[in-house]
C-alpha positions in Angstrom: 49.1 -64.6 -89.3 45.1 -63.4 -88.7 44.1 -64.5 -84.7 40.2 -64.6 -84.6 38.6 -64.2 -81.2 36.2 -67.0 -80.1 32.9 -66.8 -80.6 31.0 -66.0 -76.8 28.2 -67.6 -77.0 25.4 -65.4 -76.6 23.1 -65.5 -73.2 19.5 -65.6 -73.3 17.2 -64.0 -71.8 15.2 -66.0 -68.9 12.1 -66.2 -70.7 8.7 -64.5 -68.1 7.5 -67.9 -67.2 9.3 -70.6 -65.2 8.9 -69.0 -61.5 12.3 -71.0 -59.9 11.6 -71.4 -55.6 14.5 -68.1 -55.5 12.0 -66.0 -57.8 9.1 -66.6 -55.1 11.1 -65.5 -52.2 12.4 -62.7 -53.8 8.8 -61.6 -54.1 7.6 -62.3 -51.0 10.4 -60.9 -48.9 9.0 -57.5 -52.3 5.8 -57.8 -52.1 5.2 -58.8 -48.3 6.9 -59.8 -45.6 9.4 -55.8 -46.6 5.9 -54.4 -47.0 4.8 -53.0 -43.2 1.2 -52.9 -44.1 0.7 -55.7 -45.7 1.8 -58.3 -42.9 0.2 -56.2 -40.3 -2.4 -58.0 -42.3 -1.9 -61.0 -42.1 -0.8 -61.6 -38.5 -4.4 -59.4 -38.1 -5.3 -62.5 -40.3 -6.8 -59.4 -42.6 -4.9 -61.5 -45.1 -7.1 -65.0 -46.0 -5.1 -68.1 -46.3 -4.2 -70.2 -47.7 -2.3 -67.7 -49.9 -2.3 -68.8 -53.8 1.4 -68.5 -55.3 0.8 -68.7 -59.6 4.4 -70.4 -60.8 3.4 -68.8 -64.7 3.3 -72.5 -65.5 4.8 -72.9 -69.1 1.7 -73.9 -72.0 1.6 -74.7 -75.9 5.0 -73.4 -77.6 6.8 -71.7 -75.2 8.7 -74.9 -73.2 10.8 -75.4 -77.4 12.3 -71.3 -76.4 13.9 -72.8 -73.8 14.1 -76.7 -72.4 16.9 -76.3 -70.8 14.8 -73.7 -68.4 12.1 -75.5 -68.4 14.3 -78.3 -66.7 15.1 -76.0 -64.2 11.6 -75.7 -63.7 10.7 -78.4 -62.9 13.6 -80.2 -61.6 13.4 -77.7 -58.7 9.9 -77.6 -57.7 10.6 -82.3 -56.9 13.0 -80.7 -55.3 11.8 -78.5 -52.4 10.8 -79.2 -49.7 6.9 -79.3 -48.8 6.9 -81.8 -46.1 10.0 -79.5 -43.8 8.4 -75.5 -45.4 4.4 -77.1 -44.2 3.7 -75.4 -47.9 1.8 -76.7 -50.5 2.4 -77.0 -54.7 0.3 -78.5 -57.2 0.9 -80.7 -60.1 -0.5 -80.9 -63.8 -0.7 -83.0 -66.4 0.4 -81.1 -69.8 1.0 -82.4 -73.1 3.9 -80.6 -75.4 4.7 -80.2 -78.6 8.0 -82.4 -79.2 8.1 -83.4 -75.2 6.2 -86.6 -73.8 4.0 -86.0 -71.6 4.6 -84.0 -68.4 3.8 -82.8 -64.2 4.4 -79.5 -63.9 3.8 -77.7 -60.8 2.0 -75.4 -61.0 0.8 -73.3 -58.2 2.2 -72.9 -54.2 -0.2 -72.9 -51.5 0.7 -71.3 -48.1 -1.8 -72.8 -45.3 -0.3 -69.8 -42.6 1.8 -67.0 -41.4 4.6 -69.3 -39.6 5.0 -71.6 -42.8 4.8 -68.4 -45.2 7.6 -67.0 -42.7 10.0 -70.4 -42.8 9.3 -70.2 -46.6 11.1 -66.8 -46.7 14.3 -68.1 -44.3 15.7 -68.2 -40.7 15.7 -64.2 -40.5 11.7 -64.5 -41.2 11.8 -66.4 -39.0 13.2 -65.8 -36.2 11.3 -61.9 -36.5 8.5 -63.8 -36.8 8.7 -66.2 -33.6 9.9 -62.6 -31.5 6.8 -60.6 -31.9 4.6 -63.5 -31.7 6.3 -63.8 -27.8 6.5 -60.8 -27.3 2.8 -60.4 -27.7 1.8 -62.9 -26.4 3.6 -61.8 -23.0 1.6 -59.1 -23.3 -1.8 -60.6 -23.2 -1.3 -62.8 -20.4 -0.4 -60.3 -18.3 -3.4 -59.1 -19.0 -5.1 -62.2 -19.3 -7.7 -60.9 -16.0 -9.5 -58.4 -17.8 -10.5 -60.1 -20.5 -13.1 -62.5 -18.7 -16.4 -60.9 -18.0 -16.9 -60.1 -15.2 -20.8 -61.2 -15.8 -20.3 -65.0 -17.4 -17.3 -65.2 -15.3 -15.9 -66.6 -19.5 -13.2 -65.3 -20.6 -14.0 -63.4 -24.6 -13.1 -65.4 -27.2 -10.6 -63.0 -29.8 -12.4 -63.6 -32.4 -15.0 -61.2 -31.4 -13.6 -57.7 -32.1 -15.5 -55.5 -29.6 -13.3 -58.2 -27.2 -10.9 -56.3 -25.0 -8.1 -59.0 -25.9 -8.8 -58.4 -29.9 -8.5 -54.9 -29.5 -4.8 -54.9 -27.8 -3.7 -57.4 -29.8 -4.7 -55.4 -33.7 -3.1 -52.5 -31.8 0.2 -53.8 -31.2 0.4 -56.0 -34.2 -0.5 -52.0 -34.9 3.0 -51.4 -33.8 4.9 -53.7 -34.7 7.7 -51.1 -33.9 8.4 -49.8 -31.5 7.8 -53.5 -30.7 10.6 -54.1 -31.7 12.6 -52.0 -30.1 11.0 -54.0 -27.1 13.7 -56.1 -24.9 11.6 -58.4 -21.4 12.5 -55.6 -19.7 10.8 -52.6 -21.2 7.7 -55.2 -21.5 8.0 -55.7 -18.5 8.1 -51.6 -17.4 4.7 -50.8 -20.1 2.6 -53.6 -18.2 3.2 -52.2 -15.4 2.2 -49.0 -16.0 -1.1 -48.9 -18.0 -2.7 -50.2 -15.2 -2.1 -47.1 -12.5 -2.7 -44.7 -15.4 -6.5 -42.7 -14.3 -8.9 -40.3 -16.3 -7.3 -36.8 -14.5 -4.6 -37.5 -12.6 -1.7 -35.3 -14.1 -3.7 -32.7 -12.3 -2.6 -29.8 -15.2 1.6 -30.9 -14.1 3.9 -31.7 -16.8 4.5 -35.4 -18.0 7.7 -35.4 -16.4 5.3 -35.4 -13.4 2.7 -37.7 -14.0 3.0 -39.5 -10.1 3.6 -43.6 -11.2 6.1 -46.6 -10.1 8.3 -48.9 -12.0 7.9 -47.1 -15.4 9.9 -43.7 -15.9 8.3 -40.9 -17.3 10.7 -41.2 -19.6 9.7 -43.5 -20.5 6.0 -43.1 -21.4 7.6 -39.8 -23.0 9.6 -42.4 -25.3 6.5 -44.8 -26.3 3.3 -42.6 -26.3 2.1 -43.3 -29.5 2.4 -47.2 -28.0 1.0 -46.5 -24.6 -2.0 -44.4 -25.9 -3.9 -47.6 -28.2 -2.8 -50.3 -24.7 -5.2 -47.9 -22.4 -7.5 -47.0 -25.2 -7.6 -51.1 -25.7 -7.5 -52.0 -21.9 -9.0 -48.9 -20.5 -11.2 -46.2 -21.6 -11.8 -45.6 -26.1 -12.7 -42.1 -25.4 -8.1 -41.7 -25.1 -9.2 -41.9 -28.8 -10.6 -39.5 -28.6 -9.2 -36.8 -26.7 -5.1 -38.2 -26.2 -2.4 -39.7 -23.7 -2.0 -37.0 -22.5 -5.3 -35.1 -22.4 -7.5 -37.8 -20.4 -4.6 -37.8 -18.1 -4.7 -33.6 -17.6 -0.7 -33.9 -18.5 0.5 -30.5 -20.3 3.2 -31.2 -23.0 6.5 -30.9 -22.8 7.3 -27.5 -23.6 8.4 -26.9 -27.6 9.2 -23.8 -29.7 10.9 -21.9 -27.6 11.0 -17.9 -28.1 14.3 -15.7 -27.2 13.5 -13.2 -24.8 15.8 -9.4 -25.0 14.6 -6.9 -22.6 16.4 -3.6 -24.5 16.6 -1.2 -21.6 18.0 -1.8 -17.4 14.2 -1.5 -16.5 13.3 -4.1 -18.7 16.5 -6.5 -17.6 15.7 -5.2 -13.7 11.3 -5.9 -14.0 12.9 -9.4 -15.4 14.3 -10.3 -12.7 17.9 -9.4 -13.7 18.6 -11.8 -16.8 19.4 -9.4 -19.6 18.7 -13.1 -22.3 16.5 -16.1 -21.9 14.2 -18.1 -23.6 10.6 -19.0 -22.8 7.8 -21.7 -24.7 5.1 -20.2 -26.9 2.5 -21.9 -24.4 4.3 -19.9 -21.3 4.6 -16.5 -23.4 0.6 -16.7 -24.2 -0.2 -16.9 -20.4 3.1 -14.9 -18.6 2.5 -11.1 -19.8 6.6 -9.2 -20.1 7.8 -6.1 -18.8 8.0 -3.6 -21.4 4.8 -1.2 -22.8 6.9 -1.9 -26.1 7.1 -5.2 -27.6 8.9 -5.8 -30.8 9.0 -9.2 -33.1 11.7 -10.1 -34.5 12.2 -13.0 -37.0 15.5 -14.0 -36.8 17.4 -14.3 -33.1 20.8 -12.1 -35.3 19.0 -9.3 -36.2 17.3 -9.3 -32.5 21.1 -9.7 -30.8 22.6 -7.1 -32.1 19.6 -4.0 -30.6 20.1 -2.4 -26.7 19.6 1.4 -25.6 15.3 1.8 -26.2 12.8 2.7 -23.4 10.8 0.1 -21.8 10.9 -2.0 -25.1 11.4 -6.0 -24.8 11.6 -8.7 -27.9 10.6 -11.4 -28.9 12.4 -13.4 -32.0 13.0 -16.8 -32.8 9.6 -17.8 -33.8 9.8 -17.5 -37.4 6.1 -18.8 -38.7 5.4 -19.8 -34.9 3.0 -17.0 -34.1 0.6 -18.3 -32.2 1.4 -17.3 -29.5 0.2 -14.4 -30.3 -3.4 -14.5 -28.8 -2.2 -13.4 -25.7 -4.5 -11.6 -24.0 -1.8 -9.4 -22.9 -0.3 -8.2 -26.3 -4.0 -5.6 -27.3 -2.6 -3.8 -23.9 1.2 -3.5 -25.7 2.5 -1.4 -28.5 3.4 -4.2 -30.5 5.9 -3.9 -33.3 6.7 -6.2 -36.1 9.6 -6.9 -37.6 10.6 -9.0 -40.5 12.7 -9.4 -43.8 11.6 -8.2 -46.9 10.5 -10.8 -49.0 7.5 -12.9 -49.9 7.7 -15.2 -46.9 8.1 -12.4 -44.7 5.1 -10.5 -46.0 3.1 -13.1 -45.1 4.3 -13.8 -42.0 2.9 -10.6 -41.6 0.1 -11.6 -42.7 -0.9 -14.1 -40.6 0.4 -11.6 -37.7 -1.9 -8.8 -38.1 -3.8 -11.5 -38.0 -4.3 -12.3 -34.8 -3.1 -9.7 -33.8 -4.8 -6.5 -36.0 -2.7 -3.2 -33.8 0.4 -4.7 -35.5 3.0 -2.3 -36.3 5.0 -3.1 -39.2 9.2 -2.2 -39.1 11.1 -1.4 -41.8 8.7 -4.0 -44.4 7.3 -0.9 -46.8 8.8 -0.7 -50.2 10.6 2.5 -48.6 12.8 1.1 -47.8 13.3 -1.2 -50.3 14.1 1.4 -52.9 17.0 2.4 -50.0 18.8 -0.2 -50.0 17.6 -2.2 -53.4 21.3 -2.6 -53.2 21.5 -5.6 -51.1 19.2 -6.9 -52.3 19.6 -11.3 -53.1 17.9 -13.4 -54.4 14.9 -15.5 -52.4 15.2 -19.4 -53.2 12.0 -20.2 -51.3 9.3 -18.1 -52.7 5.0 -18.0 -51.8 3.1 -17.7 -54.6 0.1 -17.3 -52.3 -1.7 -13.7 -51.6 -1.8 -13.1 -49.0 -4.6 -11.8 -46.8 -3.8 -9.8 -43.5 -1.8 -6.9 -45.7 -2.4 -3.6 -46.3 -2.9 -2.0 -50.3 0.6 -0.5 -49.7 2.1 -4.7 -48.2 0.5 -6.2 -51.0 1.7 -3.7 -53.9 4.7 -4.4 -52.3 4.3 -8.2 -52.3 3.7 -8.1 -55.6 6.5 -6.5 -56.4 9.2 -8.7 -55.0 6.4 -12.0 -56.3 6.6 -10.2 -60.8 10.9 -8.6 -60.0 10.5 -4.6 -59.7 13.3 -3.4 -58.1 17.3 -5.5 -58.3 16.0 -8.8 -55.9 13.1 -10.5 -54.4 15.2 -10.0 -51.5 15.9 -8.1 -48.0 17.1 -9.2 -45.3 16.9 -8.4 -42.2 20.3 -8.2 -41.5 21.5 -6.1 -44.5 19.9 -3.3 -43.6 22.4 0.0 -41.8 22.3 -0.5 -37.6 21.8 3.7 -37.8 19.2 3.4 -40.3 17.4 0.7 -38.1 17.9 2.1 -34.6 16.3 6.2 -36.2 13.5 3.4 -37.2 12.8 2.2 -33.6 13.3 5.7 -31.7 10.7 7.8 -34.2 8.2 4.2 -33.3 8.4 4.5 -29.6 7.8 7.9 -29.9 
């Protein structure tokens, strides 16, 4: 006797009409609350309330295709607690074939951002309350600044040019920073801002700024929100100049380069230090004590070199060559050694555009032809032709791009040391 499986009921696809409360909540979370730009517009008042949301009420014969969903649609909005959430549901009388006249929900009206947060859930309601509390704390701290000195009256917050309005908008724009602050951080913030004065840094680094209460690491970590608050409360010129320039502070050193003196004389001139790092800003001003300066793309290749008279090597900068505008380089013999590939030749071009007297080393067709069995693929190629290559260098660039050699890249590290030493010695002589 054959057994037959009972037929499973087909699940009908959900109709595209009749949005339920949970559908609206999910949609508003995705489209509004979880979109930082849109929620900021809501908080600023740039998106107008009441906010009307269509419930996609059915028309015509659509109801007959899914009567169960229609009943669920109507009953779910009847149970919706308009008073508690403070949102209004609009109802409309409609007639449908085979059904009696029906009152159906058509639109949800949300009066303000507080009602929106309440509709979306406890987490959103708490988040809004936290934002409002933190912003109110800051605005209250600076309330004396919002008084018109001529009339002795508080300016209107709605005035787009008022300090209070500018501060309010700046804080909304930086909700992400406010989210991270606790009230001890807010206290540091409101005590710090009044201390800031134009030029007070006197050319020092930011960490040496003479302020009390707040430490300078706090300033460094929260530079952007401090900057926009300074624009709103103290000086709008900060917007154009940037806070560091306005304070006359130097940014913390960055783009550290490896400096390796290649002879005992150069080591002694650097105080006996055989290896050190200097920032690119420092190298713009600090002349290295050697007649020959060898710029090397990769640090590993730099570390292999020794016993080269009157020479200091600089490496690790990669594409960062801004320091090569240093005036002291113009009186030195400067060589450049990088990988032979499209990117390496592009960096060479950039270096020459900053210092026309530079001499490329081991970056020619002769080197490629001698060691092309050591070539490898170049994963990320440069397609735009560099503008400051010689004819021979540009021909090499094109040859690498068109795969005229065994491969497209000859790395510095692949060259034998006897060849490297011979070329560098020939250059300094």
